[in-house]
C-alpha positions in Angstrom: -8.3 -19.2 -60.0 -4.6 -20.1 -60.4 -2.9 -19.8 -63.8 0.7 -20.8 -64.9 2.9 -18.3 -66.7 5.6 -20.0 -68.9 8.5 -18.2 -70.6 9.5 -20.5 -73.3 12.7 -21.5 -75.3 14.9 -23.4 -72.5 16.1 -26.9 -72.8 15.5 -29.2 -69.8 18.4 -31.0 -67.9 18.5 -32.8 -64.6 16.3 -35.5 -63.2 12.7 -35.7 -61.4 10.7 -38.4 -59.8 7.5 -39.7 -61.2 4.6 -39.9 -58.8 2.3 -42.7 -58.0 -0.5 -43.1 -60.8 -3.7 -41.3 -60.3 -5.8 -44.0 -62.3 -4.2 -46.7 -59.9 -4.9 -44.8 -56.4 -8.4 -44.0 -57.1 -9.7 -47.5 -57.6 -7.5 -48.8 -54.8 -8.9 -46.1 -52.2 -12.3 -47.7 -53.2 -10.8 -51.2 -52.7 -10.0 -50.4 -49.1 -14.0 -50.1 -48.7 -13.7 -54.0 -49.0 -12.5 -54.9 -45.8 -12.8 -53.6 -41.9 -9.1 -53.6 -41.4 -6.6 -51.2 -41.9 -5.1 -50.5 -45.7 -1.9 -48.8 -46.3 -1.0 -47.0 -49.7 2.5 -45.8 -50.3 3.3 -43.4 -53.2 0.2 -41.9 -53.3 0.3 -38.6 -55.5 -1.0 -35.1 -53.9 -3.7 -34.6 -56.5 -7.3 -32.8 -56.5 -8.9 -36.0 -57.6 -7.3 -38.0 -54.8 -8.1 -35.3 -52.4 -11.5 -35.6 -53.7 -11.8 -39.4 -53.1 -10.6 -39.1 -49.6 -13.3 -36.6 -48.7 -15.8 -39.2 -50.3 -14.8 -42.1 -48.2 -14.5 -39.9 -45.2 -18.1 -38.8 -45.9 -19.1 -42.4 -45.6 -17.7 -42.7 -42.0 -14.2 -44.0 -43.1 -10.8 -43.0 -41.3 -8.1 -41.9 -43.7 -5.0 -39.9 -43.3 -2.6 -38.8 -46.0 0.8 -37.4 -45.2 3.6 -35.5 -46.8 5.4 -38.6 -47.8 2.5 -39.9 -49.8 1.5 -42.4 -47.5 -2.3 -42.9 -47.2 -4.0 -45.2 -44.3 -7.4 -46.0 -44.7 -9.9 -48.0 -42.2 -13.4 -48.7 -43.3 -14.2 -50.6 -40.2 -16.9 -48.1 -39.2 -18.2 -47.1 -42.7 -21.8 -46.3 -42.0 -23.1 -44.5 -44.9 -22.5 -46.5 -48.5 -23.4 -43.6 -50.5 -21.4 -41.2 -52.8 -23.2 -37.8 -53.1 -23.2 -35.7 -56.3 -21.7 -32.7 -54.2 -18.6 -34.7 -54.0 -18.2 -36.6 -57.1 -19.4 -34.1 -59.7 -15.8 -33.4 -60.9 -14.6 -36.9 -60.8 -15.6 -39.8 -63.0 -13.7 -42.2 -60.7 -16.6 -42.0 -58.3 -18.3 -45.0 -60.0 -15.5 -47.1 -58.6 -17.5 -47.2 -55.1 -20.6 -48.7 -56.4 -18.7 -52.4 -56.6 -17.1 -52.5 -53.6 -20.2 -50.7 -51.5 -22.7 -53.2 -53.0 -20.3 -56.3 -52.5 -19.7 -55.8 -48.9 -22.8 -54.0 -47.7 -25.3 -55.5 -50.0 -26.3 -52.0 -51.1 -25.0 -48.7 -52.5 -26.2 -45.1 -53.7 -23.9 -43.7 -56.0 -24.3 -40.2 -57.8 -24.0 -40.7 -61.8 -20.3 -39.5 -62.3 -18.8 -36.0 -63.7 -15.2 -35.8 -64.5 -13.5 -34.0 -68.0 -15.5 -33.1 -70.8 -14.0 -35.0 -73.5 -17.3 -36.8 -74.5 -19.7 -39.8 -73.4 -18.5 -42.3 -70.7 -21.7 -44.2 -70.1 -21.9 -46.1 -66.8 -24.2 -48.7 -68.4 -21.4 -51.3 -68.7 -21.0 -51.3 -64.9 -24.9 -51.5 -64.5 -25.0 -54.4 -67.0 -22.0 -56.4 -65.2 -23.3 -55.8 -61.6 -26.8 -57.0 -62.8 -25.3 -60.2 -64.0 -23.9 -60.9 -60.4 -27.3 -60.2 -58.8 -27.7 -56.7 -58.1 -30.9 -54.7 -58.6 -29.9 -51.3 -59.9 -32.0 -48.3 -61.0 -31.3 -44.8 -62.1 -33.4 -42.1 -60.2 -32.9 -38.5 -60.0 -29.2 -38.6 -60.9 -28.2 -41.4 -58.7 -27.7 -45.4 -59.1 -29.5 -47.2 -56.5 -28.2 -50.7 -55.9 -29.1 -53.5 -53.9 -29.0 -57.4 -53.8 -31.8 -59.3 -55.3 -34.3 -60.7 -53.0 -33.1 -63.8 -51.0 -29.3 -63.1 -51.9 -26.8 -62.7 -49.1 -23.9 -61.7 -51.4 -23.3 -61.1 -55.0 -23.1 -64.2 -57.1 -20.2 -65.0 -59.5 -20.8 -64.5 -63.2 -19.6 -64.4 -66.8 -19.2 -60.9 -67.7 -18.4 -59.9 -71.4 -18.6 -55.9 -71.9 -19.6 -54.5 -75.2 -16.5 -52.2 -75.0 -13.1 -52.4 -73.2 -13.7 -50.4 -70.1 -11.2 -49.7 -67.6 -13.4 -48.7 -64.8 -15.9 -51.3 -65.4 -13.0 -54.0 -65.2 -11.9 -52.5 -61.9 -15.7 -52.2 -60.3 -16.2 -56.0 -61.6 -13.1 -57.1 -60.2 -13.6 -55.7 -56.7 -17.2 -56.5 -56.5 -16.2 -60.3 -57.6 -13.6 -60.6 -54.8 -16.4 -60.8 -52.2 -19.0 -62.7 -54.5 -20.1 -66.2 -54.1 -18.3 -68.4 -56.7 -16.3 -67.7 -59.7 -16.4 -64.6 -62.1 -15.0 -64.4 -65.4 -14.4 -61.1 -67.1 -14.0 -61.0 -71.0 -12.8 -58.4 -72.8 -11.1 -57.1 -69.9 -8.9 -53.8 -69.7 -5.2 -54.6 -69.8 -3.8 -51.0 -68.8 -1.1 -51.3 -66.0 -3.4 -50.1 -63.3 -5.6 -53.2 -63.7 -2.6 -55.6 -62.4 -1.8 -53.0 -59.8 -5.3 -53.1 -58.4 -5.2 -57.0 -58.7 -2.0 -57.3 -57.0 -3.4 -55.1 -54.3 -6.6 -57.3 -54.0 -4.4 -60.5 -54.0 -2.6 -59.0 -50.9 -6.0 -58.5 -49.0 -6.8 -62.1 -49.8 -8.5 -62.1 -52.9 -8.2 -65.0 -55.5 -7.5 -63.6 -58.9 -5.7 -64.9 -62.3 -5.1 -63.5 -65.6 -5.0 -60.0 -64.6 -3.2 -58.0 -67.5 -4.8 -60.0 -69.9 -8.3 -59.8 -71.7 -9.7 -62.7 -69.8 -9.5 -62.3 -65.7 -10.9 -65.3 -63.3 -11.8 -64.2 -59.8 -13.0 -66.8 -57.3 -14.9 -65.1 -54.5 -13.7 -65.2 -50.9 -16.1 -64.6 -47.8 -13.8 -61.7 -46.4 -10.6 -59.8 -47.1 -8.2 -58.2 -44.8 -6.0 -55.4 -44.6 -2.7 -54.9 -46.7 0.4 -52.5 -47.5 0.7 -51.5 -51.0 2.9 -49.4 -53.2 1.1 -47.6 -56.0 2.5 -48.1 -59.3 4.4 -45.2 -61.0 2.4 -42.8 -63.3 2.9 -43.9 -66.9 0.9 -40.8 -68.3 2.8 -38.3 -66.1 6.0 -40.2 -67.4 4.9 -39.9 -71.0 4.1 -36.1 -70.5 7.5 -35.3 -69.5 9.1 -37.5 -72.1 7.0 -35.3 -74.5 8.0 -32.0 -72.9 11.8 -32.8 -72.9 11.5 -34.3 -76.6 9.8 -30.8 -77.5 12.2 -28.5 -75.5 15.4 -30.7 -76.2 17.6 -31.5 -73.4 18.7 -34.8 -71.2 16.6 -35.6 -68.1 16.4 -38.9 -66.2 12.7 -39.9 -64.8 13.1 -41.8 -61.7 10.5 -44.8 -61.1 9.3 -44.5 -64.6 8.6 -47.7 -66.3 9.4 -48.2 -70.1 7.4 -51.3 -70.4 4.3 -49.4 -69.7 5.0 -46.8 -72.6 6.1 -48.8 -75.3 3.8 -47.2 -78.0 4.7 -43.7 -76.8 8.3 -44.3 -76.7 8.3 -46.1 -80.2 6.9 -42.7 -81.6 9.5 -40.8 -79.9 12.4 -42.9 -81.1 10.8 -42.6 -84.6 10.6 -38.9 -84.2 14.6 -38.6 -83.5 14.3 -38.8 -79.7 16.8 -41.1 -77.9 14.9 -42.9 -74.9 17.0 -45.3 -72.7 14.9 -47.6 -70.5 16.5 -49.2 -67.3 15.2 -50.5 -64.0 13.5 -47.8 -62.4 14.2 -45.2 -64.8 13.8 -43.6 -68.1 16.5 -41.4 -69.8 15.4 -39.2 -72.7 17.7 -36.9 -74.9 16.5 -34.8 -77.6 18.5 -32.2 -80.0 17.3 -30.4 -82.7 13.8 -30.3 -84.9 12.2 -33.8 -84.6 10.2 -35.6 -87.5 6.5 -35.2 -87.3 4.7 -38.8 -86.3 1.2 -39.9 -87.3 -0.7 -42.0 -84.6 -3.9 -43.6 -83.7 -5.2 -44.1 -80.1 -6.4 -47.4 -79.0 -6.7 -49.2 -76.0 -3.7 -50.5 -74.1 -1.1 -51.6 -75.3 -1.6 -49.3 -78.2 -1.3 -45.5 -78.3 -3.1 -44.1 -75.1 -6.0 -41.6 -75.5 -4.4 -40.0 -72.3 -1.3 -39.2 -74.4 -2.7 -37.9 -77.4 -2.6 -34.1 -76.8 0.8 -34.1 -75.3 2.1 -35.9 -78.4 0.3 -33.4 -80.8 1.9 -30.6 -79.2 5.2 -32.2 -80.2 4.1 -32.6 -83.6 3.2 -28.9 -83.7 6.7 -27.8 -84.1 8.3 -31.1 -85.6 9.3 -31.3 -89.4 6.4 -32.4 -91.9 3.1 -33.1 -91.8 1.2 -35.7 -89.5 -2.3 -37.2 -88.7 -3.7 -37.9 -85.1 -6.7 -40.2 -85.2 -8.8 -40.4 -81.7 -10.7 -43.3 -81.5 -11.6 -43.6 -77.7 -13.5 -40.3 -76.9 -15.4 -38.2 -79.3 -14.7 -34.9 -77.9 -10.8 -35.1 -77.4 -9.5 -32.4 -79.5 -10.6 -29.3 -77.6 -7.0 -28.3 -77.0 -6.5 -27.7 -80.9 -8.1 -24.5 -81.1 -5.8 -23.2 -78.1 -2.8 -24.7 -79.8 -3.7 -22.7 -82.9 -3.7 -19.5 -80.8 0.0 -20.3 -80.2 0.6 -20.7 -83.9 0.0 -24.0 -84.6 -1.2 -25.2 -87.9 -4.1 -27.9 -87.4 -7.3 -28.8 -89.2 -9.9 -31.0 -87.8 -11.7 -33.7 -89.7 -14.0 -35.7 -87.7 -11.9 -38.1 -85.7 -8.9 -36.8 -87.3 -6.3 -33.8 -86.8 -4.1 -32.9 -89.6 -1.1 -31.0 -88.4 1.4 -29.1 -90.4 4.6 -28.6 -88.4 5.8 -25.0 -88.0 9.5 -24.0 -86.8 8.3 -21.5 -84.0 5.1 -21.2 -81.8 4.5 -17.8 -80.2 3.3 -17.1 -76.6 0.0 -16.1 -76.0 -2.9 -16.5 -73.4 -4.6 -20.0 -73.7 -7.4 -21.7 -71.6 -7.3 -25.5 -70.2 -10.3 -27.3 -71.2 -9.3 -30.7 -69.6 -6.8 -32.7 -67.9 -4.6 -33.8 -70.7 -5.2 -30.8 -72.7 -3.7 -28.8 -70.0 -0.5 -30.8 -70.2 -0.4 -30.1 -73.9 -0.6 -26.4 -73.5 2.2 -26.5 -70.9 4.4 -28.2 -73.3 3.5 -25.8 -76.1 4.3 -22.9 -73.7 7.6 -24.3 -72.8 8.7 -24.1 -76.5 6.8 -21.0 -77.7 8.7 -17.9 -78.2 7.6 -15.3 -75.2 5.3 -15.7 -72.5 2.5 -18.2 -72.4 -0.3 -17.9 -69.7 -2.3 -21.2 -69.2 -5.7 -20.4 -67.4 -7.8 -23.0 -65.7 -5.1 -25.1 -64.4 -7.6 -26.7 -61.8 -7.7 -29.3 -64.7 -3.9 -29.9 -64.5 -4.2 -30.3 -60.7 -6.6 -33.1 -60.9 -4.1 -35.3 -62.8 -0.4 -33.9 -62.2 1.6 -33.9 -58.9 2.8 -30.3 -58.6 3.9 -30.3 -62.4 5.5 -26.7 -62.2 7.8 -27.4 -59.4 9.1 -30.5 -61.1 9.4 -28.5 -64.5 11.2 -25.7 -62.6 13.5 -28.5 -61.1 14.7 -29.4 -64.7 15.4 -25.9 -65.9 11.8 -24.7 -67.2 10.8 -21.0 -66.5 7.4 -21.7 -65.2 5.4 -20.0 -62.1 1.9 -20.5 -60.8 0.1 -17.1 -60.4 -2.7 -16.6 -58.1 
């Protein structure tokens, strides 16, 4: 099992390129199942979750390739098995995104209940309720969701869907399913994350009729069929935010190519309040940091609020900042698993329910720590970059699920970091 060895204390200088977003790529690969024509995606990151999704759709009989330049070509014209088996999806929650497209195009689907990071309950009941409103019969048996059209229906039917909570994958599933449904579907309380409009723009290129994406109310007018398209995956805002926090913690001057400041307003505002200089331009972000920063309290909320996927990384920054801070996690109930590992590095953190109270220290010290989930992994890397001595981060397969060769990018801007087999 691979590990990362990090020798901390080096400022970061130079530039790097932000990869395509994992959370846009995965639903867009599923969207390619909606047509028998060829779909080409550019700027696809080389990640474990992307590899898993490609294996999943190949298992259905789909032709797909992924080259070194980040281009994926998918053709689902010979899709013969509308199923997502447990063996292929047990490590990845995004497998649920196959349910809507398969049901909408083929009228049936068998999808395993998903796995993924152990950061708390992420139930699929909202997906099931929404698709049932569109005319699906879904039952859960032996760990699988078995879905088919209601008797007498040839297509899913447009519906008015209001979810009990804001759900990103639910919004994506409904939007894909509604693209081929009969009539109009209205999604209320829809997620607004940048990956939603990116998926919508891809579907529109395929011939879908969608309005309101990027707001809390999305309208989809179903069409009889969709065609192929070419689409560029949006840059990964969480990868960009992670590198912003890394430079802020270590000090230095780094340009992030392809990063979009308008997707990271809440994070950038907190960094500026902490004393970091962030310049947002067309197709880049420049981050400069010098000296010890001021600790910042924050609360995670749905987009455009502070993202839960940036909580752990910013907490690592607060660990070595001046003064106390409070971090309140409102999205997932088990997303403080990195705290004990940060404490092993010398951080002063106390947990009280959904709140972590951090008292910043001047210096962390290197130690061996264990990654527990994807974003926790990134927080430990940031902490290791500023810690005195050597830090070893174990179980980095979590990191590989969401970051495209992170150690190579960090090394390119001056970090002393290596992957050890």
